[in-house]
C-alpha positions in Angstrom: 0.1 16.3 40.4 1.0 12.8 41.7 1.0 10.0 39.2 -1.6 8.0 41.1 -4.0 10.9 41.0 -3.7 11.7 37.4 -4.0 7.9 36.5 -7.1 7.5 38.6 -8.7 10.4 36.9 -8.0 9.1 33.4 -9.4 5.8 34.4 -12.5 7.3 35.7 -12.8 9.5 32.6 -12.3 6.3 30.3 -14.9 4.6 32.4 -17.3 7.2 31.8 -17.0 7.2 28.2 -17.4 3.4 28.0 -20.3 3.5 30.4 -22.0 6.3 28.2 -21.9 3.9 25.2 -23.5 1.2 27.2 -26.2 3.3 28.7 -28.2 3.4 25.7 -28.3 -0.4 25.5 -31.1 -0.2 28.2 -29.5 -2.1 31.2 -31.8 -3.7 33.8 -32.8 -1.5 36.6 -34.3 -1.9 40.2 -31.9 -1.5 43.1 -33.1 -2.9 46.5 -31.3 -2.3 49.6 -28.0 -4.0 48.8 -26.4 -3.9 52.4 -27.1 -6.3 55.2 -29.1 -5.2 58.1 -27.2 -3.9 61.3 -27.5 -6.6 64.0 -29.8 -4.7 66.6 -28.8 -4.7 70.3 -31.3 -4.2 72.7 -30.5 -2.0 75.7 -27.8 0.0 74.0 -27.6 3.6 75.2 -26.7 6.6 73.1 -23.2 7.9 73.2 -22.2 11.5 73.1 -19.5 13.8 71.8 -15.7 12.9 72.1 -13.5 15.2 74.3 -10.7 14.1 72.1 -10.2 15.7 68.7 -9.4 13.0 66.4 -7.9 13.7 62.9 -10.8 14.1 60.2 -10.6 11.9 57.2 -13.0 12.9 54.5 -14.8 10.2 52.8 -15.1 11.9 49.3 -17.8 10.3 47.4 -20.4 11.7 44.7 -23.9 11.0 45.8 -24.9 7.3 45.3 -21.3 6.3 44.9 -21.6 4.1 48.0 -20.5 6.2 50.9 -23.3 4.7 53.4 -21.9 1.3 52.4 -18.5 2.1 53.6 -19.6 3.7 56.8 -21.7 0.6 57.5 -18.6 -1.6 56.9 -16.6 0.5 59.4 -19.3 0.4 62.0 -19.7 -3.4 62.0 -16.3 -4.4 61.3 -14.6 -1.9 63.9 -17.5 -1.4 66.2 -16.8 2.3 66.2 -18.9 5.2 64.8 -18.0 7.2 61.8 -19.0 10.9 61.3 -21.1 12.9 58.7 -21.5 16.5 57.7 -25.2 15.8 57.6 -26.5 15.6 61.1 -30.0 14.8 60.5 -29.2 11.1 59.3 -27.9 8.6 61.8 -27.8 4.8 62.3 -29.2 3.2 65.4 -29.1 -0.4 66.6 -32.8 -0.9 66.4 -34.0 1.2 63.2 -30.8 1.1 61.1 -30.6 4.5 59.1 -33.1 7.1 60.1 -33.5 10.6 59.2 -34.8 13.7 61.4 -35.4 11.3 64.5 -32.7 12.6 67.0 -30.8 15.8 67.5 -27.5 16.1 65.9 -24.6 15.1 68.1 -21.3 16.8 67.4 -18.3 14.5 67.0 -16.2 16.9 69.2 -17.4 18.6 72.4 -17.5 22.4 71.8 -17.7 22.0 68.0 -21.5 22.4 67.4 -21.1 22.9 63.4 -19.8 19.5 62.8 -19.1 17.0 61.8 -21.6 14.8 63.6 -21.7 11.4 65.0 -23.4 9.2 62.6 -24.2 6.2 64.7 -26.3 6.7 67.7 -24.8 4.2 70.1 -21.3 3.4 69.0 -18.3 5.3 70.4 -15.9 7.4 68.2 -12.5 5.9 67.5 -9.4 7.4 69.2 -7.3 8.4 66.2 -8.8 8.9 62.7 -12.4 9.9 62.3 -13.9 8.9 58.9 -16.3 11.6 57.8 -18.9 11.6 55.1 -19.1 14.5 52.7 -20.5 14.9 49.2 -19.0 18.4 48.9 -21.0 20.4 46.2 -21.7 20.5 42.5 -24.0 17.5 42.3 -27.5 19.1 42.4 -29.8 18.4 39.6 -31.0 21.5 37.9 -34.7 21.2 37.5 -35.4 24.8 36.4 -36.3 26.1 39.9 -34.5 28.0 42.6 -33.7 24.8 44.5 -30.7 24.1 42.2 -29.5 26.4 39.4 -26.7 26.0 36.9 -24.4 28.2 38.9 -25.1 26.0 42.0 -23.3 23.1 40.6 -21.1 24.6 37.9 -19.2 27.0 40.2 -18.0 24.2 42.8 -17.0 22.0 39.8 -14.9 24.9 38.4 -13.5 26.7 41.5 -11.5 24.3 43.9 -11.9 26.8 46.7 -15.6 26.9 46.4 -15.7 23.1 46.2 -13.4 23.0 49.3 -15.9 25.1 51.3 -18.7 22.8 50.2 -16.7 19.8 51.6 -16.7 21.3 55.0 -20.3 22.3 55.0 -23.3 20.2 56.2 -26.4 20.4 58.2 -27.4 20.1 61.9 -30.9 19.0 63.1 -33.0 19.6 66.2 -36.1 17.6 66.9 -38.0 20.4 68.7 -39.2 22.6 66.2 -38.1 20.4 63.3 -35.1 22.7 62.6 -32.6 22.0 60.1 -29.6 24.5 59.7 -26.8 24.9 57.4 -23.3 24.9 59.1 -19.6 24.7 58.2 -16.4 24.0 60.0 -12.7 24.7 59.2 -11.6 22.4 56.4 -8.0 22.5 57.8 -9.1 20.2 60.6 -9.1 17.6 57.8 -5.9 15.6 57.6 -6.6 12.8 55.0 -9.1 11.9 52.4 -10.6 8.8 51.0 -11.8 9.0 47.6 -14.7 6.4 46.8 -15.2 5.5 43.0 -18.0 3.8 41.5 -19.1 2.9 37.9 -20.8 6.1 36.7 -23.6 4.2 35.1 -24.3 2.5 38.5 -24.3 6.1 40.0 -26.9 7.2 37.5 -28.9 4.1 37.8 -29.0 4.3 41.6 -29.9 7.9 41.6 -32.7 7.5 39.2 -34.1 4.4 41.1 -34.1 6.3 44.3 -35.9 9.2 42.9 -38.5 6.9 41.0 -39.1 5.0 44.2 -39.7 8.1 46.5 -41.6 10.1 44.0 -43.3 7.5 42.0 -42.9 9.5 38.7 -41.3 6.8 36.6 -41.4 3.0 36.5 -37.9 1.5 37.8 -36.9 -0.2 34.6 -35.2 0.4 31.3 -38.2 2.4 29.8 -38.3 4.4 32.9 -34.9 5.4 32.9 -34.8 6.4 29.2 -38.1 8.5 29.8 -36.4 10.3 32.6 -33.2 11.0 30.8 -35.1 12.3 27.6 -37.1 14.8 29.6 -33.9 15.9 31.6 -31.8 16.1 28.4 -34.1 18.5 26.8 -34.6 20.9 29.7 -33.4 24.5 28.9 -30.9 24.3 31.8 -29.2 21.1 30.2 -29.1 22.5 26.9 -27.4 25.8 28.4 -24.9 23.5 30.1 -24.1 21.8 26.8 -23.9 25.0 24.9 -21.8 27.0 27.5 -19.5 24.5 29.0 -19.0 21.4 26.8 -16.5 21.3 24.1 -17.4 20.8 20.4 -16.6 17.2 20.7 -18.5 16.6 23.9 -21.5 18.2 22.4 -21.3 15.8 19.5 -21.3 12.8 21.9 -23.9 14.3 24.2 -26.5 14.1 21.5 -26.3 10.1 21.8 -25.7 9.9 25.6 -28.7 9.8 27.8 -28.5 12.0 30.9 -25.1 13.2 29.7 -25.1 16.1 32.1 -24.8 13.6 35.0 -21.8 12.2 33.5 -20.4 15.5 33.2 -21.1 16.3 36.8 -19.5 13.1 37.9 -16.0 13.5 36.1 -15.8 17.2 36.9 -16.8 16.3 40.7 -14.0 13.7 40.9 -11.4 16.0 39.1 -12.1 18.6 41.8 -11.8 15.9 44.6 -8.4 15.0 43.5 -7.3 18.6 42.9 -8.4 19.6 46.3 -6.3 16.8 47.9 -3.4 17.7 45.9 -3.5 21.4 46.6 -4.0 21.0 50.2 -1.5 18.3 50.7 -3.6 15.8 52.2 -2.7 12.0 52.3 -5.2 10.2 50.0 -6.5 6.7 49.6 -8.5 5.6 46.6 -11.0 2.7 46.9 -13.8 1.3 44.6 -17.2 0.6 45.7 -17.3 -2.7 44.1 -14.2 -4.0 45.7 -16.1 -4.7 48.8 -18.2 -7.2 47.1 -15.6 -9.2 45.5 -13.2 -11.9 46.7 -10.8 -9.1 47.4 -13.2 -7.6 50.1 -10.8 -8.5 52.9 -7.9 -6.6 51.2 -10.1 -3.7 50.7 -11.3 -3.5 54.3 -7.6 -4.1 55.5 -6.6 -1.2 53.1 -9.1 1.2 54.6 -8.4 0.2 58.3 -4.8 0.5 57.9 -5.3 4.1 56.5 -7.6 4.9 59.5 -5.6 3.1 62.2 -8.6 1.0 63.0 -8.8 -2.5 64.6 -11.3 -5.2 63.8 -13.7 -6.7 66.4 -13.7 -10.6 66.9 -16.2 -12.3 64.8 -16.8 -9.6 62.3 -18.6 -9.8 59.0 -18.3 -7.6 56.1 -22.0 -6.3 55.6 -21.9 -6.0 51.8 -24.4 -8.1 49.6 -26.1 -7.6 46.5 -29.3 -9.0 44.8 -27.4 -10.2 41.8 -30.5 -10.8 39.5 -31.7 -7.3 39.9 -28.7 -5.1 40.5 -27.4 -3.3 37.3 -24.0 -4.6 35.9 -22.4 -4.4 32.5 -23.1 -8.0 32.1 -26.9 -7.8 32.3 
């Protein structure tokens, strides 16, 4: 395994350990939309599939690690559309990010199983096509048949299963409201961009999104701890700890809220790096927070060089945060 990959895995694992210790200190919660709005262009028409088969570049990111932020940056800075494995969700120039509003548009003509265009109006690039995928192994076991222990443990242990999940997604048709599962040949993918984010931020973002949509918990510190307390005491979580944790991990888990989510995050990224290593794909490692620092131009340059993309005139990097509400280690 290449040194950079091994080093990155160690850094991520160390971050998780440190983050877990901080989680019990009840950080502030409440995550608004942290991205700037796309400038709407009236009169723009939809664009279709490409006749040119660009090289696919997977954007490998655990859910809530910031993949949508990266796609938005590419759209606004390059003026080109990215792709996604999940064809029911697209950006438009008038409604921003919408779900189940348009038929899925394959990125390539004659490739109905995806990936799919993720921006309704923008044209596709000529060379490298950044494609969003969350692979597998991230679902939360709620004790029902929608996600079982096997559903997320197997992809996190078997690289081949994880690889297949990375090339799988959904296609959507408005007429009949039909959502179908599809997959394509993973060997079409030539590169991978691995997007990292602080594991505690991932947990808080995932919790906040669920609390907002379901209204089951207040989006604050007590709400997070109530959620974790209930989830940690589910039989499925206990079975995970008993069957898959080491003795040392089980000891630490007793003091770490939502420890099973940190387990999934670390195992997920281990699989992502192993996948890239075993398939010989070129890799680029980025951190979500780098786009919100004084080094954001360098982060964009690094990504665009990897994708062979040019910047449009007068671009702005669409990455903003509500500093008083967004969770960080300092607050």
